[in-house]
Each structure stands twice: as structure tokens, then as C-alpha cells.
C-alpha positions in Angstrom: 34.2 12.3 0.2 33.8 13.5 3.9 32.5 17.0 2.6 29.9 15.3 0.3 26.3 16.6 1.2 24.8 13.1 0.8 27.2 11.6 3.5 26.6 14.7 5.8 22.8 14.3 5.6 23.1 10.6 6.1 25.1 11.2 9.3 22.7 13.7 10.6 19.7 11.3 9.7 21.6 8.6 11.6 22.2 10.9 14.7 18.3 11.8 14.6 17.4 8.2 14.3 19.7 7.3 17.3 18.2 10.0 19.4 14.6 9.1 18.5 15.4 5.5 19.2 16.7 6.3 22.6 13.6 8.3 23.4 11.3 5.5 22.2 13.4 2.6 23.1 10.6 0.0 23.3 9.6 0.7 19.7 11.3 -1.0 16.8 11.5 1.1 13.8 14.2 0.3 11.1 16.6 2.9 10.1 15.6 2.5 6.5 12.0 3.3 7.1 12.8 6.2 9.3 15.2 7.5 6.7 12.6 7.2 3.9 10.3 9.3 6.0 12.9 12.0 6.8 14.8 12.3 3.7 12.3 14.5 1.8 12.5 17.0 4.7 16.4 17.1 4.5 16.3 17.5 0.8 14.0 20.3 1.0 16.5 22.1 3.3 14.2 21.9 6.4 15.8 21.7 9.8 14.5 18.7 11.6 14.4 19.0 15.4 14.9 16.0 17.6 11.2 16.4 18.7 10.1 16.2 15.1 12.3 13.2 14.4 10.9 11.5 17.6 7.3 12.1 16.2 8.3 10.6 12.9 9.9 7.7 14.5 6.7 7.1 16.4 4.5 7.5 13.3 6.8 4.9 11.5 6.1 2.5 14.3 2.3 3.2 14.2 2.3 2.6 10.5 3.8 -0.8 11.2 1.1 -1.5 13.6 3.2 -1.9 16.7 1.0 -2.1 19.8 3.5 -0.2 22.0 3.5 2.6 19.4 -0.2 2.8 19.2 -0.5 2.8 22.9 1.9 5.7 23.1 0.1 7.6 20.3 -3.2 7.1 22.2 -1.7 8.3 25.6 0.1 11.3 24.2 -2.0 12.5 21.2 -5.5 11.3 21.3 -6.6 13.5 24.2 -5.9 16.7 22.1 -7.7 15.0 19.3 -10.6 14.5 21.4 -10.6 18.1 22.6 -10.4 19.3 18.9 -13.6 17.1 18.1 -15.3 18.6 21.1 -15.1 22.1 19.5 -17.4 20.6 16.7 -19.9 18.9 19.0 -20.5 18.8 22.6 -22.4 15.5 22.7 -20.3 12.9 24.3 -21.7 10.0 22.1 -20.9 12.0 19.0 -17.4 12.8 20.4 -16.8 9.1 21.0 -18.0 8.1 17.6 -15.8 10.7 16.0 -12.6 9.6 18.0 -13.4 6.0 16.9 -13.7 7.0 13.3 -10.5 9.1 13.5 -8.7 5.9 14.8 -10.1 3.9 12.0 -9.0 6.5 9.4 -5.5 6.8 11.0 -4.5 3.2 11.4 -6.7 0.9 9.3 -7.2 0.1 5.7 -4.9 -0.1 2.7 -3.7 3.5 3.1 -3.9 4.5 6.8 -4.0 8.3 7.1 -1.1 8.3 9.4 1.0 7.8 6.3 0.2 11.2 5.2 1.8 12.8 7.9 5.0 14.3 6.3 6.6 15.8 9.4 6.6 19.4 8.0 4.9 20.5 11.0 4.2 19.2 14.6 2.2 16.0 14.9 -0.1 17.5 17.4 -1.1 20.3 14.9 -1.7 17.8 12.0 -3.7 15.5 14.2 -5.8 18.4 15.4 -6.6 19.2 11.8 -7.4 15.6 10.9 -9.6 15.2 14.0 -11.5 18.4 13.1 -12.1 17.3 9.6 -13.3 13.9 10.7 -15.7 15.4 13.1 -17.0 17.7 10.4 -17.2 14.8 7.9 -19.4 12.8 10.4 -21.4 16.0 11.0 -22.1 16.4 7.3 -23.0 12.8 7.1 -25.6 13.2 9.9 -27.0 16.1 8.0 -28.2 13.6 5.4 -29.9 11.7 8.2 -31.6 14.9 9.4 -32.8 15.7 5.9 -34.2 12.0 5.7 -35.8 12.7 9.1 -37.5 15.9 7.8 -38.7 14.0 4.8 -40.2 11.3 6.9 -41.7 14.0 9.1 -43.6 15.4 6.1 -44.9 12.0 5.3 -48.3 11.0 6.8 -48.2 7.8 8.6 -51.7 7.7 9.7 -54.1 6.0 7.3 -57.0 7.1 9.4 -57.8 10.5 10.9 -58.5 9.2 14.4 -56.9 11.2 17.1 -55.0 8.2 18.4 -53.4 7.4 15.0 -52.5 11.2 14.5 -50.7 11.3 18.0 -49.0 7.9 17.2 -47.7 9.2 13.8 -46.5 12.5 15.3 -44.7 10.8 18.2 -43.0 8.4 15.7 -41.8 11.3 13.6 -40.7 13.3 16.4 -38.8 10.5 18.0 -37.0 9.6 14.8 -36.0 13.2 14.0 -34.7 13.7 17.5 -32.6 10.4 17.4 -31.1 11.5 14.0 -30.4 15.1 14.9 -29.2 14.8 18.4 -25.6 13.5 18.3 -24.2 16.5 16.2 -26.3 19.4 17.6 -24.2 21.9 19.6 
């Protein structure tokens, strides 16, 4: 029974869990939850490093909504996510909005996106891709607003042809278009 592959993999999982627990001692993730996340990697024959196991341990704690885990995630991983988003837009307000949307997608709702992290690659790479996709999604949604702004700018607001009403309509159209387009312009 000692040479049974299942018992060997369980022993290696337990060793990875213990090491991850020591590294993240203030987080409380159950062995069963950790094992469920790691087993597919072991079955596929992948070698799981202690670092990857630690990332999965942190992800399990984040899934559970542990404040300490979320704080660690914010401290260690969100600066890189913010930098990835900054490659999509240079506007600080747009970056802040995208980072907030990323947090919402990762940790809120019936199926928080953090659950889709499989551990097949480093967490920072997965997060960089997820952050970039979030920024592009927001940028595309802002594209609709720009289209609406263009449609608005082609509509005449002035009912009379006085110079004052023409200037007012022009100023209103331009202001609205700038507000809609500004956050995601590079």
C-alpha cells in the first residue's frame, strides 16, 4: 500500500499544504479545499512547486473571502495588475476604474473569477492577463459611449439659428463628447 500512487500523491499534497500553511500562517484554508484545487494538477502529472502551492493556498483563502488573504492579494499582486492596466490606458481615473472593476470580477458575485485560477501557471501572469482583459472590456464599453457622443454631436440642439444658441449647442456637444471619450484615450 505504501507504493500506491494515490497515497504518494496524498503525501506530497499534504507536504505542499503544510509548507503553504507555514508561509501563510495567518490564513485559514482547509486541507480539503486546498487538495481539491491541487489534485487536477497532480493527476495531469504537473510538478507543483512550493511557490505555486502557496499561490493556490492564497487563492483558496481569497475565495473564502478571508480579509487577511484579500489584503495579502492586494499588497502582493494588485500593483502588477495596475501596471498591466496602465498599458491599456494612461488616464489615472480610467486605471482606477479598471482596477476596481477587476476587484469586483475577481472577488464578488456567484462565481468570482478567482475561482478560475487553475494554478497551471504563475498567479501574477494569470492576473496580468485578467487585468488586461478587464481594461479592454471597459475600453470597448466606453467605445459605445463615444459612438453615442458622436450621434449626439450630429443632432442639432438649437431650435433657432441665433449665434448664441448655435454656440451653446456646440459647447454642449463638445463637452459631452470629451467627457465620454477622455478616460480611455491613450
